[in-house]
C-alpha positions as a Markdown table, in Angstrom:
| # | Residue | x | y | z |
|---|---|---|---|---|
| 1 | Unk | -37.2 | 88.8 | 3.0 |
| 2 | Unk | -36.5 | 91.6 | 0.4 |
| 3 | Unk | -39.5 | 92.5 | -1.7 |
| 4 | Unk | -37.7 | 91.7 | -5.0 |
| 5 | Unk | -36.8 | 88.2 | -3.9 |
| 6 | Unk | -40.3 | 87.5 | -2.6 |
| 7 | Unk | -41.8 | 88.6 | -5.9 |
| 8 | Unk | -39.3 | 86.4 | -7.8 |
| 9 | Unk | -40.2 | 83.4 | -5.6 |
| 10 | Unk | -43.9 | 83.9 | -6.2 |
| 11 | Unk | -43.3 | 84.2 | -9.9 |
| 12 | Unk | -41.3 | 81.0 | -10.2 |
| 13 | Unk | -43.8 | 79.3 | -8.0 |
| 14 | Unk | -46.5 | 80.3 | -10.4 |
| 15 | Unk | -44.4 | 78.9 | -13.3 |
| 16 | Unk | -44.0 | 75.5 | -11.6 |
| 17 | Unk | -47.7 | 75.4 | -10.7 |
| 18 | Unk | -48.8 | 76.2 | -14.3 |
| 19 | Unk | -46.4 | 73.6 | -15.7 |
| 20 | Unk | -47.3 | 70.8 | -13.2 |
| 21 | Unk | -49.9 | 69.1 | -15.4 |
| 22 | Unk | -47.5 | 69.0 | -18.4 |
| 23 | Unk | -44.6 | 67.3 | -16.6 |
| 24 | Unk | -44.2 | 63.6 | -17.2 |
| 25 | Unk | -44.2 | 61.1 | -14.4 |
| 26 | Unk | -46.4 | 60.5 | -11.3 |
| 27 | Unk | -45.9 | 58.9 | -7.9 |
| 28 | Unk | -42.3 | 58.9 | -6.9 |
| 29 | Unk | -41.3 | 61.0 | -9.9 |
| 30 | Unk | -43.8 | 63.7 | -8.9 |
| 31 | Unk | -42.4 | 63.6 | -5.3 |
| 32 | Unk | -38.9 | 64.1 | -6.5 |
| 33 | Unk | -39.9 | 67.0 | -8.6 |
| 34 | Unk | -41.7 | 68.7 | -5.7 |
| 35 | Unk | -38.7 | 68.2 | -3.4 |
| 36 | Unk | -36.4 | 69.6 | -6.1 |
| 37 | Unk | -38.5 | 72.6 | -6.5 |
| 38 | Unk | -38.5 | 73.3 | -2.8 |
| 39 | Unk | -34.7 | 72.9 | -2.8 |
| 40 | Unk | -34.5 | 75.5 | -5.5 |
| 41 | Unk | -36.9 | 77.9 | -3.8 |
| 42 | Unk | -34.8 | 77.8 | -0.6 |
| 43 | Unk | -31.9 | 79.4 | -2.4 |
| 44 | Unk | -33.4 | 80.9 | -5.6 |
| 45 | Unk | -31.4 | 82.0 | -8.6 |
| 46 | Unk | -27.6 | 81.7 | -8.0 |
| 47 | Unk | -25.9 | 85.1 | -7.3 |
| 48 | Unk | -22.5 | 86.6 | -6.6 |
| 49 | Unk | -22.4 | 85.5 | -3.0 |
| 50 | Unk | -22.5 | 81.8 | -4.1 |
| 51 | Unk | -18.8 | 81.0 | -4.7 |
| 52 | Unk | -19.4 | 78.8 | -7.8 |
| 53 | Unk | -21.5 | 81.6 | -9.3 |
| 54 | Unk | -19.6 | 84.7 | -8.2 |
| 55 | Unk | -18.9 | 85.8 | -11.8 |
| 56 | Unk | -22.3 | 84.9 | -13.2 |
| 57 | Unk | -25.0 | 86.5 | -11.0 |
| 58 | Unk | -28.3 | 85.2 | -12.4 |
| 59 | Unk | -30.3 | 87.5 | -10.2 |
| 60 | Unk | -28.8 | 90.3 | -12.3 |
| 61 | Unk | -28.3 | 88.6 | -15.6 |
| 62 | Unk | -31.5 | 86.5 | -15.7 |
| 63 | Unk | -33.7 | 88.1 | -13.0 |
| 64 | Unk | -36.5 | 85.6 | -13.1 |
| 65 | Unk | -37.7 | 82.3 | -14.7 |
| 66 | Unk | -40.0 | 82.6 | -17.7 |
| 67 | Unk | -43.1 | 80.5 | -18.2 |
| 68 | Unk | -42.7 | 77.1 | -19.8 |
| 69 | Unk | -42.8 | 77.0 | -23.6 |
| 70 | Unk | -45.9 | 75.5 | -25.1 |
| 71 | Unk | -45.7 | 72.2 | -26.9 |
| 72 | Unk | -44.6 | 73.0 | -30.5 |
| 73 | Unk | -47.3 | 73.1 | -33.1 |
| 74 | Unk | -47.0 | 72.6 | -36.9 |
| 75 | Unk | -45.7 | 76.1 | -37.7 |
| 76 | Unk | -43.1 | 75.9 | -34.9 |
| 77 | Unk | -41.9 | 72.5 | -36.2 |
| 78 | Unk | -41.6 | 74.0 | -39.7 |
| 79 | Unk | -39.4 | 76.8 | -38.3 |
| 80 | Unk | -37.4 | 74.2 | -36.4 |
| 81 | Unk | -36.8 | 72.2 | -39.5 |
| 82 | Unk | -35.1 | 75.2 | -41.2 |
| 83 | Unk | -32.9 | 75.6 | -38.1 |
| 84 | Unk | -32.1 | 71.9 | -38.0 |
| 85 | Unk | -31.0 | 71.9 | -41.7 |
| 86 | Unk | -28.5 | 74.7 | -41.0 |
| 87 | Unk | -27.2 | 73.0 | -37.8 |
| 88 | Unk | -26.9 | 69.4 | -39.1 |
| 89 | Unk | -23.8 | 68.0 | -40.7 |
| 90 | Unk | -23.4 | 65.1 | -43.1 |
| 91 | Unk | -23.2 | 61.6 | -41.7 |
| 92 | Unk | -24.6 | 62.3 | -38.2 |
| 93 | Unk | -27.8 | 60.8 | -36.8 |
| 94 | Unk | -30.1 | 63.6 | -35.8 |
| 95 | Unk | -32.1 | 63.6 | -32.5 |
| 96 | Unk | -34.1 | 66.8 | -32.3 |
| 97 | Unk | -35.7 | 68.6 | -29.3 |
| 98 | Unk | -37.9 | 71.6 | -30.1 |
| 99 | Unk | -38.8 | 73.9 | -27.3 |
| 100 | Unk | -37.9 | 71.1 | -24.8 |
| 101 | Unk | -39.9 | 68.4 | -26.6 |
| 102 | Unk | -38.6 | 65.5 | -28.7 |
| 103 | Unk | -39.5 | 65.9 | -32.4 |
| 104 | Unk | -39.6 | 62.4 | -34.0 |
| 105 | Unk | -40.4 | 63.7 | -37.5 |
| 106 | Unk | -37.2 | 65.8 | -37.5 |
| 107 | Unk | -35.1 | 63.0 | -36.1 |
| 108 | Unk | -33.3 | 60.0 | -37.6 |
| 109 | Unk | -34.5 | 57.3 | -35.1 |
| 110 | Unk | -35.0 | 54.8 | -38.0 |
| 111 | Unk | -31.3 | 55.0 | -38.9 |
| 112 | Unk | -30.1 | 53.7 | -35.5 |
| 113 | Unk | -28.1 | 50.5 | -35.8 |
| 114 | Unk | -28.0 | 47.4 | -33.8 |
| 115 | Unk | -26.9 | 47.8 | -30.2 |
| 116 | Unk | -28.1 | 51.5 | -30.0 |
| 117 | Unk | -31.3 | 52.3 | -28.2 |
| 118 | Unk | -32.8 | 55.8 | -28.1 |
| 119 | Unk | -35.9 | 56.7 | -26.3 |
| 120 | Unk | -37.3 | 59.9 | -24.7 |
| 121 | Unk | -37.3 | 61.0 | -21.1 |
| 122 | Unk | -41.1 | 61.6 | -21.3 |
| 123 | Unk | -42.0 | 58.1 | -22.5 |
| 124 | Unk | -39.7 | 56.5 | -20.0 |
| 125 | Unk | -41.1 | 58.5 | -17.0 |
| 126 | Unk | -44.7 | 58.0 | -18.2 |
| 127 | Unk | -44.6 | 54.3 | -19.0 |
| 128 | Unk | -42.1 | 52.8 | -16.6 |
| 129 | Unk | -43.0 | 51.6 | -13.1 |
| 130 | Unk | -39.4 | 50.9 | -12.1 |
| 131 | Unk | -38.0 | 53.0 | -9.3 |
| 132 | Unk | -34.7 | 52.8 | -11.1 |
| 133 | Unk | -36.2 | 55.2 | -13.7 |
| 134 | Unk | -36.6 | 57.8 | -11.0 |
| 135 | Unk | -32.8 | 58.2 | -11.1 |
| 136 | Unk | -33.2 | 60.0 | -14.4 |
| 137 | Unk | -34.6 | 63.0 | -12.6 |
| 138 | Unk | -32.8 | 62.7 | -9.3 |
| 139 | Unk | -30.6 | 65.7 | -8.4 |
| 140 | Unk | -27.0 | 64.5 | -7.9 |
| 141 | Unk | -25.6 | 67.9 | -6.9 |
| 142 | Unk | -26.8 | 70.7 | -4.7 |
| 143 | Unk | -26.7 | 73.2 | -7.6 |
| 144 | Unk | -29.8 | 75.4 | -7.8 |
| 145 | Unk | -30.2 | 75.3 | -11.5 |
| 146 | Unk | -29.9 | 71.5 | -11.6 |
| 147 | Unk | -32.6 | 71.4 | -8.9 |
| 148 | Unk | -34.8 | 73.6 | -11.1 |
| 149 | Unk | -34.2 | 71.4 | -14.1 |
| 150 | Unk | -35.2 | 68.3 | -12.0 |
| 151 | Unk | -38.5 | 70.0 | -11.1 |
| 152 | Unk | -39.2 | 71.3 | -14.6 |
| 153 | Unk | -37.7 | 68.9 | -17.2 |
| 154 | Unk | -40.4 | 68.1 | -19.9 |
| 155 | Unk | -38.4 | 65.8 | -22.1 |
| 156 | Unk | -35.0 | 64.7 | -23.3 |
| 157 | Unk | -33.1 | 61.9 | -25.1 |
| 158 | Unk | -32.3 | 58.6 | -23.4 |
| 159 | Unk | -29.5 | 56.9 | -25.2 |
| 160 | Unk | -28.1 | 53.4 | -24.4 |
| 161 | Unk | -25.2 | 52.0 | -26.4 |
| 162 | Unk | -24.5 | 48.3 | -25.9 |
| 163 | Unk | -21.3 | 46.8 | -24.5 |
| 164 | Unk | -18.6 | 46.6 | -27.2 |
| 165 | Unk | -20.6 | 48.6 | -29.8 |
| 166 | Unk | -18.6 | 51.0 | -31.9 |
| 167 | Unk | -20.7 | 53.8 | -33.5 |
| 168 | Unk | -19.4 | 54.8 | -36.9 |
| 169 | Unk | -21.6 | 57.9 | -37.1 |
| 170 | Unk | -22.0 | 60.6 | -34.5 |
| 171 | Unk | -25.3 | 61.1 | -32.6 |
| 172 | Unk | -26.3 | 64.7 | -33.0 |
| 173 | Unk | -28.7 | 66.1 | -30.4 |
| 174 | Unk | -30.1 | 69.4 | -31.7 |
| 175 | Unk | -31.9 | 71.7 | -29.3 |
| 176 | Unk | -34.1 | 74.2 | -31.2 |
| 177 | Unk | -35.9 | 77.2 | -29.7 |
| 178 | Unk | -38.9 | 78.5 | -31.6 |
| 179 | Unk | -40.9 | 80.1 | -28.7 |
| 180 | Unk | -40.0 | 83.7 | -27.6 |
| 181 | Unk | -40.0 | 84.9 | -24.0 |
| 182 | Unk | -40.4 | 81.3 | -22.7 |
| 183 | Unk | -38.3 | 78.7 | -21.0 |
| 184 | Unk | -37.6 | 75.0 | -21.8 |
| 185 | Unk | -36.0 | 72.4 | -19.6 |
| 186 | Unk | -34.5 | 69.2 | -21.0 |
| 187 | Unk | -32.7 | 66.3 | -19.3 |
| 188 | Unk | -30.9 | 63.7 | -21.3 |
| 189 | Unk | -29.1 | 60.4 | -20.4 |
| 190 | Unk | -26.4 | 58.4 | -22.0 |
| 191 | Unk | -25.2 | 55.0 | -20.9 |
| 192 | Unk | -22.1 | 53.8 | -22.8 |
| 193 | Unk | -21.5 | 50.1 | -22.2 |
| 194 | Unk | -18.1 | 48.6 | -21.4 |
| 195 | Unk | -15.8 | 48.8 | -24.4 |
| 196 | Unk | -18.2 | 50.8 | -26.5 |
| 197 | Unk | -17.1 | 53.8 | -28.6 |
| 198 | Unk | -19.3 | 56.8 | -29.5 |
| 199 | Unk | -19.3 | 60.4 | -30.5 |
| 200 | Unk | -22.1 | 62.7 | -29.4 |
| 201 | Unk | -22.6 | 66.3 | -30.6 |
| 202 | Unk | -25.0 | 68.8 | -29.0 |
| 203 | Unk | -26.1 | 71.9 | -30.8 |
| 204 | Unk | -28.2 | 74.7 | -29.3 |
| 205 | Unk | -29.8 | 76.9 | -32.0 |
| 206 | Unk | -32.9 | 79.0 | -32.6 |
| 207 | Unk | -35.5 | 79.7 | -35.2 |
| 208 | Unk | -35.1 | 83.0 | -36.9 |
| 209 | Unk | -38.0 | 84.6 | -35.0 |
| 210 | Unk | -37.1 | 83.2 | -31.5 |
| 211 | Unk | -35.8 | 85.7 | -29.0 |
| 212 | Unk | -35.6 | 86.3 | -25.3 |
| 213 | Unk | -35.9 | 82.6 | -24.3 |
| 214 | Unk | -34.3 | 80.6 | -21.5 |
| 215 | Unk | -32.8 | 77.1 | -22.0 |
| 216 | Unk | -31.9 | 74.8 | -19.0 |
| 217 | Unk | -30.4 | 71.5 | -20.1 |
| 218 | Unk | -28.9 | 68.7 | -18.0 |
| 219 | Unk | -27.0 | 65.7 | -19.4 |
| 220 | Unk | -26.1 | 62.7 | -17.3 |
| 221 | Unk | -23.6 | 60.2 | -18.8 |
| 222 | Unk | -22.1 | 56.9 | -17.6 |
| 223 | Unk | -19.0 | 55.8 | -19.5 |
| 224 | Unk | -18.3 | 52.1 | -19.0 |
| 225 | Unk | -14.9 | 50.5 | -18.4 |
| 226 | Unk | -12.6 | 50.7 | -21.4 |
| 227 | Unk | -15.2 | 52.7 | -23.3 |
| 228 | Unk | -14.5 | 55.8 | -25.3 |
| 229 | Unk | -16.8 | 58.9 | -25.5 |
| 230 | Unk | -16.2 | 62.1 | -27.5 |
| 231 | Unk | -18.8 | 64.8 | -26.6 |
| 232 | Unk | -18.8 | 68.1 | -28.5 |
| 233 | Unk | -21.2 | 70.9 | -27.5 |
| 234 | Unk | -21.7 | 74.1 | -29.5 |
| 235 | Unk | -24.0 | 76.9 | -28.3 |
| 236 | Unk | -25.3 | 79.2 | -31.0 |
| 237 | Unk | -28.4 | 80.6 | -29.3 |
| 238 | Unk | -30.3 | 83.8 | -30.2 |
| 239 | Unk | -28.4 | 87.0 | -29.3 |
| 240 | Unk | -30.6 | 87.7 | -26.3 |
| 241 | Unk | -31.1 | 84.2 | -25.0 |
| 242 | Unk | -30.0 | 82.6 | -21.7 |
| 243 | Unk | -28.6 | 79.1 | -21.7 |
| 244 | Unk | -27.6 | 77.2 | -18.6 |
| 245 | Unk | -26.3 | 73.7 | -19.4 |
| 246 | Unk | -25.0 | 71.2 | -16.9 |
| 247 | Unk | -23.3 | 67.8 | -17.4 |
| 248 | Unk | -22.7 | 65.1 | -14.9 |
| 249 | Unk | -20.4 | 62.3 | -16.0 |
| 250 | Unk | -18.9 | 59.2 | -14.4 |
| 251 | Unk | -16.0 | 57.5 | -16.2 |
| 252 | Unk | -15.1 | 53.9 | -15.6 |
| 253 | Unk | -11.7 | 52.1 | -15.5 |
| 254 | Unk | -9.4 | 52.6 | -18.4 |
| 255 | Unk | -12.1 | 54.6 | -20.2 |
| 256 | Unk | -11.4 | 57.7 | -22.3 |
| 257 | Unk | -13.6 | 60.9 | -22.3 |
| 258 | Unk | -12.9 | 63.7 | -24.7 |
| 259 | Unk | -15.0 | 66.9 | -24.1 |
| 260 | Unk | -15.2 | 70.1 | -26.2 |
| 261 | Unk | -17.4 | 73.1 | -25.5 |
| 262 | Unk | -17.8 | 76.2 | -27.7 |
| 263 | Unk | -19.9 | 79.2 | -26.9 |
| 264 | Unk | -20.2 | 82.0 | -29.5 |
| 265 | Unk | -23.7 | 83.4 | -29.1 |
| 266 | Unk | -26.4 | 84.1 | -26.5 |
| 267 | Unk | -26.6 | 87.0 | -24.1 |
| 268 | Unk | -25.8 | 84.8 | -21.1 |
| 269 | Unk | -24.4 | 81.2 | -21.4 |
| 270 | Unk | -23.0 | 78.9 | -18.8 |
| 271 | Unk | -21.7 | 75.3 | -19.2 |
| 272 | Unk | -21.0 | 73.6 | -15.9 |
| 273 | Unk | -19.5 | 70.1 | -15.9 |
| 274 | Unk | -19.1 | 67.6 | -13.0 |
| 275 | Unk | -16.8 | 64.8 | -14.1 |
| 276 | Unk | -15.8 | 61.9 | -11.8 |
| 277 | Unk | -12.9 | 59.7 | -12.9 |
| 278 | Unk | -14.3 | 56.7 | -11.0 |
| 279 | Unk | -12.2 | 53.9 | -12.3 |
| 280 | Unk | -8.5 | 53.2 | -12.2 |
| 281 | Unk | -6.6 | 54.5 | -15.3 |
| 282 | Unk | -9.4 | 56.7 | -16.6 |
| 283 | Unk | -8.4 | 59.5 | -19.0 |
| 284 | Unk | -10.0 | 62.9 | -19.6 |
| 285 | Unk | -9.3 | 65.6 | -22.2 |
| 286 | Unk | -11.3 | 68.8 | -22.0 |
| 287 | Unk | -11.0 | 71.7 | -24.4 |
| 288 | Unk | -13.2 | 74.8 | -24.4 |
| 289 | Unk | -13.5 | 77.9 | -26.5 |
| 290 | Unk | -15.4 | 81.1 | -25.8 |
| 291 | Unk | -15.8 | 83.5 | -28.7 |
| 292 | Unk | -17.5 | 86.7 | -27.4 |
| 293 | Unk | -18.3 | 90.2 | -28.7 |
| 294 | Unk | -20.6 | 93.0 | -27.9 |
| 295 | Unk | -21.9 | 92.3 | -24.3 |
| 296 | Unk | -22.0 | 88.5 | -24.4 |
| 297 | Unk | -21.4 | 86.7 | -21.1 |
| 298 | Unk | -20.0 | 83.2 | -21.2 |
| 299 | Unk | -19.1 | 81.0 | -18.2 |
| 300 | Unk | -17.4 | 77.6 | -18.4 |
| 301 | Unk | -17.1 | 75.9 | -15.0 |
| 302 | Unk | -15.7 | 72.4 | -14.6 |
| 303 | Unk | -15.1 | 70.2 | -11.6 |
| 304 | Unk | -12.9 | 67.2 | -12.3 |
| 305 | Unk | -12.9 | 64.7 | -9.4 |
| 306 | Unk | -10.1 | 62.2 | -9.4 |
| 307 | Unk | -11.6 | 59.4 | -7.3 |
| 308 | Unk | -9.4 | 56.5 | -8.4 |
| 309 | Unk | -5.7 | 56.0 | -8.8 |
| 310 | Unk | -3.6 | 56.4 | -12.0 |
| 311 | Unk | -6.1 | 58.7 | -13.8 |
| 312 | Unk | -5.0 | 61.5 | -16.2 |
| 313 | Unk | -6.9 | 64.7 | -17.0 |
| 314 | Unk | -6.0 | 67.6 | -19.3 |
| 315 | Unk | -8.1 | 70.8 | -19.4 |
| 316 | Unk | -7.3 | 73.5 | -22.0 |
| 317 | Unk | -9.5 | 76.6 | -22.3 |
| 318 | Unk | -9.2 | 79.5 | -24.7 |
| 319 | Unk | -11.3 | 82.7 | -24.8 |
| 320 | Unk | -11.3 | 85.5 | -27.4 |
| 321 | Unk | -13.2 | 88.5 | -26.1 |
| 322 | Unk | -14.2 | 91.6 | -28.1 |
| 323 | Unk | -16.4 | 94.6 | -27.3 |
| 324 | Unk | -17.7 | 94.6 | -23.8 |
| 325 | Unk | -17.9 | 90.8 | -23.6 |
| 326 | Unk | -17.1 | 88.8 | -20.5 |
| 327 | Unk | -15.6 | 85.3 | -20.4 |
| 328 | Unk | -15.4 | 83.2 | -17.2 |
| 329 | Unk | -13.4 | 80.0 | -16.8 |
| 330 | Unk | -13.5 | 78.2 | -13.5 |
| 331 | Unk | -11.7 | 74.9 | -13.2 |
| 332 | Unk | -11.3 | 72.7 | -10.1 |
| 333 | Unk | -9.2 | 69.6 | -9.8 |
| 334 | Unk | -9.9 | 67.3 | -6.9 |
| 335 | Unk | -7.6 | 64.4 | -6.0 |
| 336 | Unk | -9.2 | 62.1 | -3.4 |
| 337 | Unk | -7.1 | 60.2 | -0.9 |
| 338 | Unk | -7.4 | 57.0 | -3.0 |
| 339 | Unk | -6.3 | 58.9 | -6.2 |
| 340 | Unk | -2.6 | 58.2 | -6.0 |
| 341 | Unk | -0.6 | 58.7 | -9.2 |
| 342 | Unk | -3.0 | 61.4 | -10.4 |
| 343 | Unk | -1.7 | 63.4 | -13.4 |
| 344 | Unk | -3.8 | 66.5 | -13.9 |
| 345 | Unk | -3.1 | 69.8 | -15.7 |
| 346 | Unk | -5.4 | 72.9 | -16.2 |
| 347 | Unk | -4.6 | 75.8 | -18.5 |
| 348 | Unk | -6.7 | 78.9 | -19.1 |
| 349 | Unk | -5.8 | 81.6 | -21.6 |
| 350 | Unk | -7.8 | 84.7 | -22.7 |
| 351 | Unk | -7.2 | 87.1 | -25.6 |
| 352 | Unk | -8.7 | 90.5 | -25.0 |
| 353 | Unk | -9.4 | 92.6 | -28.1 |
| 354 | Unk | -10.8 | 95.8 | -26.6 |
| 355 | Unk | -10.4 | 97.9 | -23.5 |
| 356 | Unk | -13.9 | 96.9 | -22.3 |
| 357 | Unk | -13.3 | 93.1 | -22.7 |
| 358 | Unk | -13.1 | 91.1 | -19.5 |
| 359 | Unk | -11.8 | 87.6 | -18.6 |
| 360 | Unk | -12.1 | 86.0 | -15.2 |
| 361 | Unk | -10.0 | 82.8 | -14.8 |
| 362 | Unk | -10.1 | 80.8 | -11.6 |
| 363 | Unk | -8.1 | 77.6 | -11.5 |
| 364 | Unk | -8.2 | 75.6 | -8.2 |
| 365 | Unk | -6.5 | 72.5 | -6.8 |
| 366 | Unk | -7.9 | 70.4 | -4.0 |
| 367 | Unk | -5.3 | 67.7 | -3.2 |
| 368 | Unk | -5.9 | 65.0 | -0.6 |
| 369 | Unk | -3.4 | 62.4 | -2.1 |
| 370 | Unk | 0.4 | 62.6 | -1.5 |
| 371 | Unk | 1.7 | 61.1 | -4.8 |
| 372 | Unk | 0.3 | 63.3 | -7.6 |
| 373 | Unk | 1.4 | 65.5 | -10.4 |
| 374 | Unk | -1.0 | 68.4 | -10.6 |
| 375 | Unk | -0.7 | 71.9 | -11.9 |
| 376 | Unk | -2.6 | 74.9 | -13.3 |
| 377 | Unk | -2.0 | 78.2 | -15.1 |
| 378 | Unk | -4.0 | 81.2 | -16.3 |
| 379 | Unk | -3.0 | 84.1 | -18.5 |
| 380 | Unk | -4.7 | 87.0 | -20.3 |
| 381 | Unk | -3.6 | 89.7 | -22.7 |
| 382 | Unk | -4.0 | 91.3 | -26.1 |
| 383 | Unk | -2.7 | 90.5 | -29.5 |
| 384 | Unk | 1.1 | 90.9 | -30.0 |
| 385 | Unk | 1.7 | 94.2 | -31.7 |
| 386 | Unk | 5.0 | 93.1 | -33.2 |
| 387 | Unk | 3.3 | 90.1 | -34.9 |
| 388 | Unk | 0.5 | 92.4 | -36.2 |
| 389 | Unk | 3.2 | 94.7 | -37.6 |
| 390 | Unk | 5.1 | 91.8 | -39.1 |
| 391 | Unk | 2.0 | 90.5 | -40.9 |
| 392 | Unk | 1.0 | 94.0 | -42.0 |
| 393 | Unk | 4.4 | 94.5 | -43.5 |
| 394 | Unk | 3.8 | 91.4 | -45.7 |
| 395 | Unk | 0.6 | 92.8 | -47.1 |
| 396 | Unk | -2.1 | 91.5 | -44.8 |
| 397 | Unk | -4.9 | 93.9 | -43.8 |
| 398 | Unk | -5.4 | 94.5 | -40.1 |
| 399 | Unk | -8.5 | 92.4 | -40.0 |
| 400 | Unk | -6.8 | 89.5 | -41.8 |
| 401 | Unk | -3.8 | 89.7 | -39.5 |
| 402 | Unk | -5.9 | 89.6 | -36.4 |
| 403 | Unk | -8.0 | 86.7 | -37.8 |
| 404 | Unk | -4.8 | 84.7 | -38.5 |
| 405 | Unk | -3.4 | 85.3 | -35.0 |
| 406 | Unk | -6.8 | 84.5 | -33.4 |
| 407 | Unk | -7.0 | 81.2 | -35.3 |
| 408 | Unk | -3.5 | 80.3 | -34.2 |
| 409 | Unk | -4.4 | 81.1 | -30.5 |
| 410 | Unk | -7.4 | 78.8 | -30.7 |
| 411 | Unk | -5.6 | 76.1 | -32.6 |
| 412 | Unk | -4.5 | 74.0 | -29.7 |
| 413 | Unk | -7.9 | 73.8 | -28.1 |
| 414 | Unk | -9.7 | 73.0 | -31.4 |
| 415 | Unk | -7.0 | 70.5 | -32.5 |
| 416 | Unk | -7.9 | 68.6 | -29.3 |
| 417 | Unk | -11.1 | 67.3 | -31.0 |
| 418 | Unk | -10.4 | 63.7 | -31.9 |
| 419 | Unk | -12.9 | 63.4 | -34.8 |
| 420 | Unk | -11.7 | 65.1 | -38.0 |
| 421 | Unk | -15.2 | 66.0 | -39.2 |
| 422 | Unk | -16.1 | 67.5 | -35.9 |
| 423 | Unk | -12.8 | 69.4 | -35.8 |
| 424 | Unk | -13.7 | 70.9 | -39.2 |
| 425 | Unk | -17.1 | 71.7 | -37.9 |
| 426 | Unk | -15.6 | 73.7 | -35.0 |
| 427 | Unk | -13.2 | 75.4 | -37.3 |
| 428 | Unk | -16.1 | 76.5 | -39.5 |
| 429 | Unk | -17.9 | 77.9 | -36.5 |
| 430 | Unk | -14.8 | 79.9 | -35.6 |
| 431 | Unk | -14.4 | 81.2 | -39.1 |
| 432 | Unk | -18.1 | 82.3 | -39.1 |
| 433 | Unk | -17.5 | 84.2 | -35.9 |
| 434 | Unk | -14.4 | 85.9 | -37.3 |
| 435 | Unk | -16.3 | 86.9 | -40.4 |
| 436 | Unk | -19.2 | 88.4 | -38.4 |
| 437 | Unk | -16.6 | 90.4 | -36.3 |
| 438 | Unk | -15.3 | 92.3 | -39.3 |
């Protein structure tokens, strides 16, 4: 075994041993954690020889796993409150996690209406004797970073929305980092009952002084038959942070799932989604935006598994890359033998604003059914010089002309957000990024 790998394994083993007493759950839960950690140790951090991670080599970009962040104290919670006030938007119900721990005093649990139940992963694992609760920490994929999350998750939000319930206000899960040079691991769970409708927003932000941290988050969602879920995720981490977020979703019959993911900060960021269209007639719409400058590295990897007939999926990704940034989009569409009448499309487009900017787009189709309509496409290039000249001739500065064209390029992806307030929120994030670029 190479010396560097052996040292890294010893280091992460020390991290797990040091954290062991702080991890919720005993008995079967502790056994699941131990097995997950052994599964992680066998492969270590994903690297370029792992096909799904070939463009995001964590052995180079991340190198090792930092010690677990301490439970936030009063000064940390005060710093987090300032970050929450900046990240929150009017009308949403806040659910706040600080350095991987639920913060009830910063959350709006009292504002939850009838048919909405919110708890924490920690309290469920510590108080429940049901083996069913062990499913909250079971690894459902062989991904190394999900296995590490299984071993190390300290807390998360457990949300259950009753059958037929329609939420008028979004649930806003805000992850705040206050500890520097530390890691935090969260795992959240959402069960949307049959016929229920909900909007969930996730924001990743940091306190002003937080730097050099690592975030590893997993969300597991079950969308019931004829239910509708909109899930918007915005990553605005510290400039030198590492954020690995995973999402595992099963969608029931005639249900609708609308996903939007935006990455515009953090040194290294990856969102990986595993969506199974498990019921007949399920519909999926995914839109993603990477806004990168300097040396930021952002990876969006999505696997959409059509496991039932008559399902529809649309994936639309846009990247704007400046400086020496690198954007990665990987999308795989799977059509199982039973998934006849599948209708699936995947589009990836990247706008490169400098000679050093890089975009890696990798669309894939895996078709095992014979009556499907599936397609994909990927393009990359720079701004149109003729359009820049046209706008300049009409009095716009070069920066304003570029901003206008960038906003138009991103428009299709952002317009895919169903909720008007959330769409305005995403537009505001884009405008902030454009302003900082000038």
